[in-house]
KEKOLSE-711873 format. One record per residue (C-alpha): x, z, y. Coordinates in steps of 0.05 Angstrom, whole numbers. Example, Ala and Ser with C-alpha at 12.3 -4.5 7.8 and 13.67 -1.06 7.14 Angstrom:
BEGIN
       X       Z       Y
     246     156     -90
     273     143     -21
END
This chain:
BEGIN
       X       Z       Y
    -398   -1176   -1533
    -359   -1112   -1520
    -332   -1092   -1452
    -258   -1096   -1438
    -215   -1036   -1424
    -187   -1074   -1364
    -257   -1075   -1332
    -266   -1002   -1348
    -200    -985   -1314
    -219   -1026   -1254
    -286    -991   -1246
    -254    -922   -1255
    -203    -940   -1202
    -259    -960   -1155
    -291    -892   -1167
    -226    -853   -1161
    -246    -818   -1096
    -301    -781   -1133
    -285    -717   -1170
    -307    -709   -1241
    -319    -781   -1262
    -314    -787   -1337
    -333    -838   -1390
    -348    -842   -1463
    -339    -903   -1508
    -403    -922   -1544
    -406    -981   -1592
    -358   -1024   -1552
    -388   -1005   -1485
    -376    -946   -1438
    -423    -893   -1411
    -404    -868   -1342
    -415    -795   -1322
    -411    -762   -1253
    -408    -686   -1254
    -435    -686   -1325
    -495    -731   -1310
    -502    -802   -1336
    -502    -851   -1278
    -499    -915   -1318
    -450    -954   -1359
    -408   -1015   -1370
    -442   -1066   -1413
    -413   -1135   -1426
    -365   -1124   -1368
    -422   -1109   -1320
    -433   -1043   -1284
    -505   -1022   -1292
    -535    -958   -1263
    -599    -920   -1274
    -656    -945   -1231
    -669    -881   -1191
    -701    -888   -1122
    -636    -872   -1086
    -600    -929   -1121
    -656    -979   -1108
    -657    -962   -1034
    -581    -960   -1028
    -569   -1030   -1054
    -583   -1089   -1008
    -608   -1132   -1065
    -636   -1104   -1130
    -627   -1140   -1195
    -654   -1109   -1260
    -618   -1126   -1324
    -619   -1102   -1396
    -555   -1068   -1420
    -572   -1089   -1491
    -632   -1114   -1530
    -686   -1061   -1535
    -660   -1018   -1478
    -693    -999   -1412
    -676   -1041   -1352
    -620   -1018   -1307
    -594   -1040   -1239
    -536   -1089   -1236
    -483   -1068   -1186
    -456   -1131   -1154
    -410   -1098   -1104
    -359   -1067   -1152
    -303   -1094   -1108
    -326   -1050   -1050
    -298    -981   -1064
    -335    -946   -1007
    -401    -977   -1027
    -392    -957   -1100
    -372    -886   -1082
    -432    -879   -1035
    -480    -906   -1088
    -459    -856   -1141
    -461    -798   -1092
    -531    -819   -1068
    -557    -823   -1139
    -531    -755   -1163
    -588    -710   -1142
    -641    -754   -1175
    -605    -760   -1241
    -632    -718   -1298
    -588    -662   -1324
    -552    -676   -1390
    -588    -650   -1451
    -552    -594   -1488
    -517    -615   -1551
    -552    -598   -1615
    -520    -548   -1661
    -503    -572   -1730
END
């Protein structure tokens, strides 16, 4: 099941206090970037983030879920309605996120 653009717009609005939040559509889902680093994505209208230590310690309850079959587990963010929580989570994760790989030349 693909994610809806309405849910994407909602999540982006919740993250609107952060500078440089971008996204990319990928096979009906959306990859979320913060300052050029992948923080997670929207899969089946669920916000999932990378399971870095900062994210695990920031969230009161941790629930691992698969974004799609064959993928690595990610953390389900339950508190998408809480704008301050979501902003703090993404900011806390940033330093631990790996840098984006340079694009290959064709």
